[in-house]
C-alpha positions in Angstrom: 3.8 6.2 -7.5 6.6 5.4 -5.2 7.3 6.9 -1.8 9.6 9.8 -2.9 6.9 10.6 -6.1 4.4 10.7 -3.2 6.4 13.2 -1.1 7.5 15.3 -4.4 4.0 15.6 -5.2 2.7 17.0 -1.6 5.7 19.5 -1.7 4.9 20.8 -4.9 1.3 21.3 -4.0 1.8 23.6 -0.5 2.1 27.2 -0.6 5.3 28.5 -2.0 5.3 30.9 1.1 6.3 28.0 3.2 9.4 27.1 4.3 12.3 24.3 3.9 11.5 22.8 7.2 7.6 22.0 5.8 9.3 19.8 3.2 10.9 18.1 5.7 7.6 17.7 7.6 5.7 16.4 4.6 8.1 13.8 4.3 7.8 12.5 7.8 4.5 12.6 7.5 3.8 10.2 4.8 6.7 8.0 6.7 4.6 8.2 10.0 1.2 7.0 7.7 3.0 4.3 6.1 4.3 2.8 9.5 1.2 3.1 11.3 -0.7 1.2 8.3 2.2 -1.5 8.6 1.9 -1.7 12.4 -1.8 -1.9 12.1 -1.3 -5.0 9.8 1.0 -6.7 11.7 -1.1 -6.4 14.6 -3.8 -8.2 12.7 -5.8 -5.1 12.0 -7.9 -3.9 8.7 -7.5 -0.7 7.4 -9.7 1.6 5.6 -9.6 4.6 3.5 -13.0 5.6 2.2 -13.1 6.2 -1.4 -10.1 4.7 -2.0 -10.0 0.7 -0.7 -9.0 -1.4 2.0 -6.0 -3.1 3.3 -6.0 -6.6 5.1 -4.4 -10.0 5.9 -5.4 -13.4 4.2 -4.2 -16.5 5.7 -2.9 -19.0 2.9 -2.6 -22.5 4.2 0.8 -24.8 3.5 0.7 -26.2 0.0 3.0 -28.0 -2.5 4.0 -25.5 -5.4 6.4 -26.0 -8.4 9.6 -24.6 -9.2 9.1 -22.7 -12.4 12.5 -23.6 -13.6 12.3 -27.7 -13.6 8.8 -28.2 -12.5 9.9 -30.3 -9.5 7.3 -29.9 -6.1 8.5 -27.4 -3.6 6.7 -27.2 -0.1 5.2 -23.9 0.8 4.8 -22.9 4.1 1.5 -21.5 5.6 2.0 -17.6 5.8 -0.7 -14.4 6.0 -0.4 -12.4 3.3 -1.5 -8.7 2.7 -4.5 -7.9 0.0 -5.8 -4.3 -1.2 -9.6 -4.4 -2.2 -10.2 -1.1 -4.2 -13.1 1.0 -2.7 -16.1 2.0 -4.6 -14.8 5.5 -5.5 -11.5 4.2 -6.8 -13.2 1.8 -9.1 -15.3 4.3 -10.5 -12.4 6.7 -11.5 -10.2 3.9 -13.0 -13.3 2.7 -14.9 -14.3 6.4 -16.1 -10.6 7.0 -17.3 -9.9 6.8 -20.9 -6.4 6.1 -22.5 
């Protein structure tokens, strides 16, 4: 799901008697949520959404990787990367889903 698809879903779910300004408020709200989540991660904080999961940072040490085209060694710098851990509720819903 993309950001625009999420906004469209929220707009579709709102009451039909609300005006177009509400559509813009929904889009602004989604943007604020994403910006605040990004800000929290940049500051080194963990984000937990109960029933969905948590976002955090992991430190990756420098290492020697491989160039996939020719197999030559490549130095990979140390860095932080974002990780997501699914919460119990999400894991259960996905596990119960039949394709």
